[in-house]
N, C-alpha and C positions, 0 to 999 in steps of 0.2 A: 504494500500500500504506500502510495506517495504521501508524505506528510509535509505540510508547509507551515512555517511558524515565523514568529517575529517578536520583537520586544514591544513594550507598551508605546514608546515614542516612534516606532517604525524606522529607526535609524539602522537596525539590523533585521534582515529578513533571511530566512534559510529554508532549504528543502532537503529531503533525504528519503530513501526507500526504507521501509520497515516491514519485516515479516512478523514482528511482535508489537502491534499497535494498540493492544488493549491496556488501558490505564488501571491495572489491578493491584500493583504493588505499592503499598504505603510505607514509607520509611520514616521512622520516628527518631533517628539518631540526631544528635545535637547539630551536626554539620548540615544535614538536609533541613532540619527544622529551622535553623537560624539563617540559612542562606536562601531558602526557597519555600518554606512551609509555614505560612501564617496560621494555618489551622492545626499546627502541631506536627505536621508530616509533609513530605514531598512525594510526588509520583513521577517516576522516570519511566520512559518507554525504551524499547530497544530499536536500534537502527544500524544500517550498514554505513560505516564511516566513509567508505570509498565513494558513496553517492552524495555525501554532504556538499551542498553548494551554499555559499554565503555571499550576500550583498551587504555592504557596509562593514566589512571586516575591520576597517580602521576605527570603528566605534566599539570594538570588543575589548574586554579585559579578561584576565584569567585570575582566579583565586585558587591557591593550593592550600588546603587546610593544614593547620598545625595540630598534630596529634600527640597526646601525652599518654604514655603507658601507665595505666592505673596502678600497677604493682611496683614498677621501678622508678616512675617519674621521668623516664627518658622521653625526650621530645624528638619527633621526626616530622618532616613535611611530607604530606600525602603526594603520591604520584598523580592522583586524579586531578585533572584540570577542569575546574568549574568555570564555564564561559558565561559571561554576563555583559549586558550593555553598559558601557561606562558613562552613558548619558542619563539613562533613566533607572538603571540598577536592576532591570529584569533578569532573572536567572533563565538561561537558555538551554544549555546542555552540558553534560559531563563527558569528558574523553579521558581515557587512561592509557598510557603507552604500554602497560602490561597486557592489554587486550586491544591492540591497534586497529583491528577490523571492526570494532564496535563503537557506537556513540549512543549516548543516552539523553535524548532531549527531555526536558521537563514537560509534562503533559500540559501544564498551565501556559506554556509558550506556543502551543500548537494551535493554529487557526483552522486546520482541517477538521471536519467532523470525525470524532473518534467513536469506535464501537463501545457499547456498554458491557463491562465485564460481568459474567455470570456469578463470579465470586471474587473476593479480594484476599490478598495476603498482607498481613500486618507484620513488619519486621522491625527489629531493634527496639522492641517494646520495653526492654530493661533500661533504655536510655530516654524514654519519653518524658516530657515535662509533667509535673504532678497535676497540672490543671487540665491535661488532655484526657478525654474519655473517648477511646476508640469506638467508632460507630461500626459495630459488627453486624454483618448480615448472615443469613443462612448459608452454611457451607464455607464461611470465611475461615482462614487458617491464621494462627498467631504464633509468633516466635520471639523469644527474648533477644535473640541475636539474628543470625542469618537463617533464611529458610532452607528447607531440604531439597529444593528444586530451583533451577535458574529461571530467568524470564523466558528463555526459549523452551525449556522443559515444561513450564506451566502452559504455554500456548500449544505445545505438542500434545500434552495430556488431554487437553480439552478440545483438540482438533480445530484450533483457532488461528493457525498460522496463515498469514496473508500471502498472496502471490505478488511478485514484483509488478510494478506498473500501476 
């Protein structure tokens, strides 16, 4: 499925192909919550990085999260590159060089109509803010940390993978 997206001020517009277009995975980690999740979580989609086209690239900036190991206190910078519009601050997509073929646009930045997921996965619930009450639907799955299936595996299990184009 072709996805088209943009920032709020329209200074950055992008498109990409996605075989995993269902906005089903809600991440409650502090990085997602603070950079893109006003409701206490963010939703990322899956896409083919090779198909990503960007207009207004000069208006992009990248944030790489500072991560602190809870046990040792050691600090490291995440490899994940969170792209956002430097003019309006809209979170747009995440790209990580560890998985260079993938790109994860924020569902909130997508202008195309997205399909409604039949169930949701709630991850990183151990990191959620105390004020957040997850809205759980029938069949939803919950995980304190990472889920037991990837974005692609979820789409495959439910027979929801989209064809290119």
